[in-house]
DRENGUDREN-101738 format. One record per residue: residue number from 1; residue in three letters; x negated, y negated, z negated of N, C-alpha, C, O in turn. Coordinates in nm, 4 decimals. Layout:
! residues N
TORDREN     k     r        n.X        n.Y        n.Z       ca.X       ca.Y       ca.Z        c.X        c.Y        c.Z        o.X        o.Y        o.Z
TORDREN   NUM   Ala          X          Y          Z          X          Y          Z          X          Y          Z          X          Y          Z
...
! end
This chain:
! residues 111
TORDREN     k     r        n.X        n.Y        n.Z       ca.X       ca.Y       ca.Z        c.X        c.Y        c.Z        o.X        o.Y        o.Z
TORDREN     1   Met     2.2032    -0.8801    -0.5862     2.2698    -0.8221    -0.4722     2.1647    -0.7723    -0.3728     2.0737    -0.8469    -0.3365
TORDREN     2   Leu     2.1764    -0.6494    -0.3296     2.0870    -0.5934    -0.2302     2.1349    -0.6307    -0.0909     2.2545    -0.6283    -0.0622
TORDREN     3   Thr     2.0398    -0.6650    -0.0049     2.0726    -0.6944     0.1347     1.9777    -0.6135     0.2230     1.8707    -0.5718     0.1787
TORDREN     4   Val     2.0165    -0.5928     0.3435     1.9326    -0.5223     0.4391     1.8429    -0.6243     0.5073     1.8904    -0.7224     0.5643
TORDREN     5   Ala     1.7126    -0.5999     0.5007     1.6176    -0.6924     0.5605     1.6136    -0.6731     0.7120     1.6351    -0.5631     0.7628
TORDREN     6   Ser     1.5859    -0.7813     0.7821     1.5725    -0.7729     0.9274     1.4424    -0.7006     0.9621     1.3551    -0.6839     0.8769
TORDREN     7   Asp     1.4306    -0.6586     1.0858     1.3089    -0.5905     1.1309     1.1849    -0.6767     1.1065     1.0811    -0.6266     1.0633
TORDREN     8   Ile     1.1966    -0.8051     1.1343     1.0833    -0.8968     1.1173     1.0449    -0.9055     0.9702     0.9263    -0.9020     0.9372
TORDREN     9   Glu     1.1429    -0.9167     0.8815     1.1144    -0.9243     0.7378     1.0477    -0.7972     0.6874     0.9557    -0.8026     0.6059
TORDREN    10   Val     1.0943    -0.6837     0.7361     1.0359    -0.5553     0.6949     0.8900    -0.5480     0.7375     0.8040    -0.5108     0.6576
TORDREN    11   Leu     0.8613    -0.5827     0.8617     0.7239    -0.5785     0.9102     0.6347    -0.6785     0.8371     0.5189    -0.6488     0.8078
TORDREN    12   Ala     0.6879    -0.7958     0.8079     0.6106    -0.8967     0.7355     0.5781    -0.8484     0.5945     0.4671    -0.8702     0.5458
TORDREN    13   Arg     0.6723    -0.7839     0.5295     0.6470    -0.7306     0.3946     0.5431    -0.6199     0.3989     0.4550    -0.6137     0.3130
TORDREN    14   Phe     0.5527    -0.5339     0.4967     0.4563    -0.4252     0.5108     0.3171    -0.4827     0.5382     0.2173    -0.4360     0.4833
TORDREN    15   Gly     0.3124    -0.5844     0.6237     0.1853    -0.6497     0.6533     0.1254    -0.7162     0.5310     0.0045    -0.7090     0.5091
TORDREN    16   Arg     0.2089    -0.7808     0.4511     0.1607    -0.8446     0.3283     0.1014    -0.7405     0.2346    -0.0026    -0.7639     0.1731
TORDREN    17   Ala     0.1669    -0.6266     0.2237     0.1179    -0.5209     0.1366    -0.0162    -0.4672     0.1854    -0.1046    -0.4382     0.1048
TORDREN    18   Leu    -0.0316    -0.4538     0.3160    -0.1532    -0.3973     0.3735    -0.2668    -0.4991     0.3838    -0.3794    -0.4627     0.4178
TORDREN    19   Ala    -0.2384    -0.6255     0.3551    -0.3387    -0.7301     0.3691    -0.4476    -0.7233     0.2625    -0.5502    -0.7901     0.2754
TORDREN    20   Asp    -0.4272    -0.6445     0.1584    -0.5250    -0.6351     0.0503    -0.5754    -0.4911     0.0382    -0.4946    -0.3983     0.0340
TORDREN    21   Pro    -0.7061    -0.4710     0.0325    -0.7605    -0.3348     0.0237    -0.7129    -0.2567    -0.0999    -0.6917    -0.1357    -0.0921
TORDREN    22   Ile    -0.6965    -0.3241    -0.2110    -0.6492    -0.2523    -0.3309    -0.5065    -0.2038    -0.3107    -0.4735    -0.0913    -0.3481
TORDREN    23   Arg    -0.4217    -0.2872    -0.2521    -0.2845    -0.2435    -0.2269    -0.2822    -0.1292    -0.1257    -0.1997    -0.0384    -0.1365
TORDREN    24   Cys    -0.3718    -0.1332    -0.0283    -0.3814    -0.0207     0.0665    -0.4179     0.1070    -0.0076    -0.3576     0.2118     0.0154
TORDREN    25   Arg    -0.5162     0.0987    -0.0963    -0.5574     0.2160    -0.1729    -0.4432     0.2668    -0.2612    -0.4243     0.3876    -0.2758
TORDREN    26   Leu    -0.3681     0.1746    -0.3193    -0.2526     0.2134    -0.4008    -0.1482     0.2860    -0.3182    -0.0971     0.3903    -0.3589
TORDREN    27   Leu    -0.1169     0.2308    -0.2026    -0.0169     0.2950    -0.1168    -0.0626     0.4333    -0.0721     0.0171     0.5270    -0.0677
TORDREN    28   Leu    -0.1899     0.4460    -0.0392    -0.2419     0.5765     0.0012    -0.2364     0.6755    -0.1152    -0.2010     0.7919    -0.0962
TORDREN    29   Ala    -0.2710     0.6298    -0.2346    -0.2647     0.7177    -0.3520    -0.1213     0.7614    -0.3781    -0.0957     0.8786    -0.4057
TORDREN    30   Leu    -0.0277     0.6672    -0.3694     0.1127     0.6996    -0.3958     0.1740     0.7817    -0.2823     0.2747     0.8496    -0.3026
TORDREN    31   Ser     0.1150     0.7762    -0.1650     0.1658     0.8612    -0.0564     0.1300     1.0074    -0.0828     0.1949     1.0981    -0.0308
TORDREN    32   Glu     0.0268     1.0296    -0.1634    -0.0118     1.1655    -0.2010     0.0801     1.2204    -0.3102     0.1234     1.3356    -0.3047
TORDREN    33   Ala     0.1093     1.1351    -0.4103     0.1936     1.1794    -0.5219     0.2280     1.0600    -0.6099     0.1499     0.9652    -0.6187
TORDREN    34   Pro     0.3442     1.0635    -0.6752     0.3768     0.9595    -0.7733     0.2708     0.9576    -0.8833     0.2045     1.0584    -0.9080
TORDREN    35   Ala     0.2550     0.8426    -0.9493     0.1511     0.8322    -1.0519     0.1877     0.7272    -1.1559     0.2714     0.6398    -1.1333
TORDREN    36   Tyr     0.1218     0.7393    -1.2702     0.1372     0.6424    -1.3781     0.0318     0.5333    -1.3625    -0.0774     0.5593    -1.3122
TORDREN    37   Pro     0.0640     0.4110    -1.4055    -0.0315     0.3009    -1.3895    -0.1693     0.3293    -1.4484    -0.2702     0.2964    -1.3860
TORDREN    38   Ser    -0.1758     0.3887    -1.5649    -0.3072     0.4147    -1.6250    -0.3901     0.5085    -1.5377    -0.5110     0.4898    -1.5238
TORDREN    39   Asp    -0.3260     0.6083    -1.4793    -0.3970     0.7010    -1.3908    -0.4415     0.6315    -1.2624    -0.5509     0.6571    -1.2122
TORDREN    40   Leu    -0.3566     0.5437    -1.2097    -0.3918     0.4695    -1.0884    -0.5094     0.3760    -1.1138    -0.6006     0.3665    -1.0317
TORDREN    41   Ala    -0.5074     0.3067    -1.2284    -0.6167     0.2150    -1.2624    -0.7481     0.2909    -1.2729    -0.8509     0.2459    -1.2223
TORDREN    42   Asp    -0.7444     0.4056    -1.3386    -0.8663     0.4869    -1.3519    -0.9138     0.5374    -1.2158    -1.0330     0.5317    -1.1858
TORDREN    43   Ala    -0.8221     0.5864    -1.1341    -0.8585     0.6408    -1.0033    -0.9176     0.5340    -0.9113    -1.0093     0.5618    -0.8341
TORDREN    44   Leu    -0.8647     0.4118    -0.9201    -0.9116     0.3039    -0.8333    -1.0272     0.2257    -0.8946    -1.0919     0.1460    -0.8268
TORDREN    45   Gly    -1.0529     0.2489    -1.0232    -1.1621     0.1790    -1.0899    -1.1370     0.0310    -1.1081    -1.2287    -0.0502    -1.0951
TORDREN    46   Ile    -1.0119    -0.0049    -1.1383    -0.9772    -0.1455    -1.1610    -0.9073    -0.1588    -1.2961    -0.8609    -0.0601    -1.3532
TORDREN    47   Ser    -0.9003    -0.2809    -1.3460    -0.8345    -0.3049    -1.4747    -0.6837    -0.2863    -1.4604    -0.6282    -0.2983    -1.3512
TORDREN    48   Arg    -0.6200    -0.2573    -1.5710    -0.4745    -0.2394    -1.5687    -0.4032    -0.3698    -1.5378    -0.2960    -0.3694    -1.4773
TORDREN    49   Thr    -0.4617    -0.4810    -1.5787    -0.4025    -0.6120    -1.5480    -0.4029    -0.6361    -1.3976    -0.3025    -0.6772    -1.3393
TORDREN    50   Arg    -0.5163    -0.6100    -1.3368    -0.5267    -0.6285    -1.1913    -0.4327    -0.5329    -1.1184    -0.3662    -0.5707    -1.0219
TORDREN    51   Leu    -0.4283    -0.4093    -1.1658    -0.3384    -0.3110    -1.1064    -0.1937    -0.3574    -1.1173    -0.1168    -0.3470    -1.0217
TORDREN    52   Ser    -0.1574    -0.4084    -1.2342    -0.0206    -0.4540    -1.2570     0.0203    -0.5611    -1.1563     0.1325    -0.5596    -1.1058
TORDREN    53   Asn    -0.0701    -0.6537    -1.1273    -0.0404    -0.7597    -1.0299    -0.0161    -0.7014    -0.8911     0.0746    -0.7449    -0.8201
TORDREN    54   His    -0.0965    -0.6036    -0.8528    -0.0799    -0.5432    -0.7208     0.0468    -0.4578    -0.7137     0.1161    -0.4573    -0.6120
TORDREN    55   Leu     0.0766    -0.3859    -0.8216     0.2005    -0.3076    -0.8233     0.3228    -0.3994    -0.8164     0.4222    -0.3663    -0.7519
TORDREN    56   Ala     0.3151    -0.5140    -0.8827     0.4260    -0.6104    -0.8776     0.4470    -0.6591    -0.7346     0.5606    -0.6729    -0.6894
TORDREN    57   Cys     0.3387    -0.6848    -0.6643     0.3490    -0.7272    -0.5234     0.4149    -0.6182    -0.4405     0.5038    -0.6460    -0.3600
TORDREN    58   Leu     0.3716    -0.4943    -0.4599     0.4286    -0.3835    -0.3828     0.5759    -0.3614    -0.4173     0.6553    -0.3255    -0.3304
TORDREN    59   Arg     0.6122    -0.3826    -0.5431     0.7543    -0.3743    -0.5813     0.8333    -0.4854    -0.5135     0.9409    -0.4619    -0.4586
TORDREN    60   Asp     0.7785    -0.6076    -0.5180     0.8469    -0.7219    -0.4563     0.8634    -0.7030    -0.3057     0.9612    -0.7494    -0.2470
TORDREN    61   Cys     0.7679    -0.6350    -0.2442     0.7764    -0.6062    -0.1009     0.8731    -0.4923    -0.0720     0.9060    -0.4668     0.0439
TORDREN    62   Gly     0.9189    -0.4237    -0.1758     1.0138    -0.3141    -0.1585     0.9496    -0.1831    -0.1179     1.0180    -0.0929    -0.0695
TORDREN    63   Leu     0.8175    -0.1711    -0.1373     0.7474    -0.0513    -0.0930     0.7307     0.0541    -0.2015     0.7181     0.1727    -0.1711
TORDREN    64   Val     0.7304     0.0121    -0.3279     0.7218     0.1079    -0.4372     0.8358     0.0822    -0.5356     0.8907    -0.0277    -0.5426
TORDREN    65   Val     0.8691     0.1849    -0.6102     0.9716     0.1752    -0.7140     0.9174     0.2351    -0.8422     0.8230     0.3140    -0.8413
TORDREN    66   Thr     0.9793     0.1959    -0.9520     0.9446     0.2530    -1.0811     1.0485     0.3574    -1.1178     1.1670     0.3439    -1.0875
TORDREN    67   Val     1.0007     0.4612    -1.1834     1.0883     0.5692    -1.2276     1.0620     0.5906    -1.3760     0.9528     0.6330    -1.4137
TORDREN    68   Pro     1.1619     0.5615    -1.4618     1.1416     0.5849    -1.6044     1.1174     0.7334    -1.6312     1.1853     0.8199    -1.5759
TORDREN    69   Asp     1.0199     0.7607    -1.7169     0.9859     0.8988    -1.7520     0.9575     0.9013    -1.9017     0.8427     0.8913    -1.9448
TORDREN    70   Gly     1.0630     0.9147    -1.9790     1.0486     0.9065    -2.1247     1.0083     0.7656    -2.1624     1.0761     0.6689    -2.1277
TORDREN    71   Arg     0.8972     0.7546    -2.2340     0.8484     0.6224    -2.2751     0.7519     0.5632    -2.1737     0.7005     0.4532    -2.1944
TORDREN    72   Arg     0.7270     0.6328    -2.0663     0.6343     0.5871    -1.9629     0.7114     0.5513    -1.8358     0.8288     0.5849    -1.8202
TORDREN    73   Thr     0.6424     0.4831    -1.7466     0.7001     0.4476    -1.6170     0.6080     0.4991    -1.5077     0.4879     0.4720    -1.5070
TORDREN    74   Arg     0.6661     0.5727    -1.4169     0.5923     0.6298    -1.3048     0.6210     0.5458    -1.1797     0.7309     0.4928    -1.1634
TORDREN    75   Tyr     0.5229     0.5347    -1.0938     0.5394     0.4638    -0.9662     0.5397     0.5637    -0.8523     0.4693     0.6647    -0.8552
TORDREN    76   Glu     0.6208     0.5332    -0.7518     0.6229     0.6150    -0.6307     0.6647     0.5281    -0.5139     0.7188     0.4189    -0.5317
TORDREN    77   Leu     0.6388     0.5783    -0.3939     0.6823     0.5051    -0.2750     0.8340     0.4949    -0.2759     0.9028     0.5893    -0.3148
TORDREN    78   Ala     0.8857     0.3816    -0.2334     1.0306     0.3601    -0.2313     1.0991     0.4538    -0.1329     1.2164     0.4873    -0.1493
TORDREN    79   Asp     1.0263     0.4954    -0.0317     1.0811     0.5842     0.0705     0.9661     0.6698     0.1205     0.8599     0.6171     0.1536
TORDREN    80   Glu     0.9853     0.7997     0.1264     0.8769     0.8891     0.1710     0.8304     0.8582     0.3133     0.7190     0.8941     0.3515
TORDREN    81   Arg     0.9147     0.7923     0.3908     0.8757     0.7569     0.5277     0.7604     0.6572     0.5307     0.6887     0.6488     0.6304
TORDREN    82   Phe     0.7415     0.5803     0.4211     0.6276     0.4884     0.4151     0.4969     0.5664     0.4232     0.4013     0.5210     0.4861
TORDREN    83   Gly     0.4922     0.6827     0.3602     0.3725     0.7660     0.3681     0.3435     0.8087     0.5106     0.2285     0.8078     0.5545
TORDREN    84   His     0.4484     0.8461     0.5827     0.4325     0.8842     0.7232     0.3891     0.7634     0.8072     0.3067     0.7761     0.8978
TORDREN    85   Ala     0.4453     0.6470     0.7760     0.4082     0.5248     0.8486     0.2609     0.4923     0.8257     0.1910     0.4525     0.9189
TORDREN    86   Leu     0.2134     0.5091     0.7023     0.0717     0.4851     0.6742    -0.0170     0.5799     0.7539    -0.1199     0.5394     0.8081
TORDREN    87   Asp     0.0234     0.7056     0.7603    -0.0529     0.8030     0.8393    -0.0554     0.7626     0.9869    -0.1593     0.7707     1.0524
TORDREN    88   Asp     0.0592     0.7195     1.0379     0.0661     0.6769     1.1781    -0.0229     0.5553     1.2034    -0.0920     0.5482     1.3050
TORDREN    89   Leu    -0.0208     0.4594     1.1096    -0.1057     0.3408     1.1246    -0.2531     0.3775     1.1230    -0.3311     0.3260     1.2030
TORDREN    90   Arg    -0.2914     0.4663     1.0321    -0.4319     0.5079     1.0261    -0.4729     0.5758     1.1558    -0.5834     0.5531     1.2051
TORDREN    91   Ser    -0.3866     0.6579     1.2112    -0.4168     0.7246     1.3376    -0.4313     0.6236     1.4504    -0.5211     0.6357     1.5338
TORDREN    92   Ala    -0.3443     0.5252     1.4533    -0.3493     0.4227     1.5580    -0.4757     0.3396     1.5451    -0.5382     0.3071     1.6461
TORDREN    93   Val    -0.5146     0.3048     1.4243    -0.6356     0.2248     1.4038    -0.7583     0.3048     1.4445    -0.8497     0.2506     1.5067
TORDREN    94   Val    -0.7614     0.4312     1.4106    -0.8736     0.5157     1.4512    -0.8825     0.5181     1.6030    -0.9924     0.5101     1.6579
TORDREN    95   Ala    -0.7700     0.5289     1.6718    -0.7697     0.5312     1.8179    -0.8215     0.3985     1.8732    -0.8972     0.3979     1.9703
TORDREN    96   Val    -0.7826     0.2882     1.8142    -0.8290     0.1575     1.8602    -0.9779     0.1428     1.8349    -1.0499     0.0929     1.9214
TORDREN    97   Glu    -1.0257     0.1846     1.7195    -1.1667     0.1684     1.6862    -1.2574     0.2470     1.7802    -1.3684     0.2023     1.8090
TORDREN    98   Thr    -1.2138     0.3612     1.8279    -1.2981     0.4379     1.9177    -1.2945     0.3832     2.0594    -1.3846     0.4114     2.1384
TORDREN    99   Asp    -1.1925     0.3058     2.0931    -1.1781     0.2528     2.2284    -1.2291     0.1102     2.2432    -1.2514     0.0640     2.3551
TORDREN   100   Arg    -1.2477     0.0399     2.1322    -1.2833    -0.1020     2.1394    -1.3993    -0.1332     2.0462    -1.4187    -0.0688     1.9431
TORDREN   101   Thr    -1.4742    -0.2325     2.0854    -1.5815    -0.2815     2.0006    -1.5555    -0.4286     1.9757    -1.5294    -0.5052     2.0684
TORDREN   102   Cys    -1.5629    -0.4667     1.8504    -1.5430    -0.6062     1.8139    -1.6633    -0.6859     1.8631    -1.7773    -0.6438     1.8438
TORDREN   103   Gly    -1.6395    -0.7992     1.9255    -1.7470    -0.8830     1.9752    -1.8379    -0.9347     1.8665    -1.9544    -0.9653     1.8915
TORDREN   104   Asp    -1.7845    -0.9448     1.7434    -1.8634    -0.9940     1.6312    -1.9029    -0.8809     1.5370    -1.9248    -0.9048     1.4182
TORDREN   105   Ala    -1.9123    -0.7591     1.5876    -1.9408    -0.6432     1.5026    -2.0730    -0.6565     1.4283    -2.0894    -0.5976     1.3214
TORDREN   106   Arg    -2.1670    -0.7321     1.4823    -2.2959    -0.7497     1.4147    -2.2842    -0.8470     1.2995    -2.3719    -0.8502     1.2132
TORDREN   107   Gln    -2.1783    -0.9266     1.2952    -2.1574    -1.0260     1.1910    -2.0988    -0.9585     1.0674    -2.0030    -0.8818     1.0773
TORDREN   108   Glu    -2.1561    -0.9871     0.9522    -2.1072    -0.9291     0.8285    -1.9622    -0.9719     0.8032    -1.9280    -1.0886     0.8222
TORDREN   109   Gly    -1.8782    -0.8791     0.7608    -1.7400    -0.9095     0.7307    -1.6461    -0.8927     0.8493    -1.5244    -0.9045     0.8347
TORDREN   110   Cys    -1.7018    -0.8654     0.9660    -1.6168    -0.8440     1.0823    -1.5683    -0.7013     1.0856    -1.6436    -0.6085     1.0561
TORDREN   111   Cys    -1.4445    -0.6836     1.1207    -1.3821    -0.5522     1.1408    -1.4417    -0.4480     1.0506    -1.4006    -0.3320     1.0548
! end
């Protein structure tokens, strides 16, 4: 049974998806165009097993869907608005980065 998620649940799912750099790269790639897993694995330079785990997470978060295409399965964003949201987030982060400096910027792994 499908249910409508609350605003908090939606944001938490989006945050979970964005918490991993590979999932971010996947979402950005899929915001450009739908793709097949083998093509995504090659483009990202990761194994298909690792890719499969990340795609499963994105499916569970409701951000990507599978589309049967003959004997293959194509992935795409569940809603084209996610692509626009990613663009908006990137713009906002760029604005924050130019206005603020992390106090631990000299420390490796910070920001």
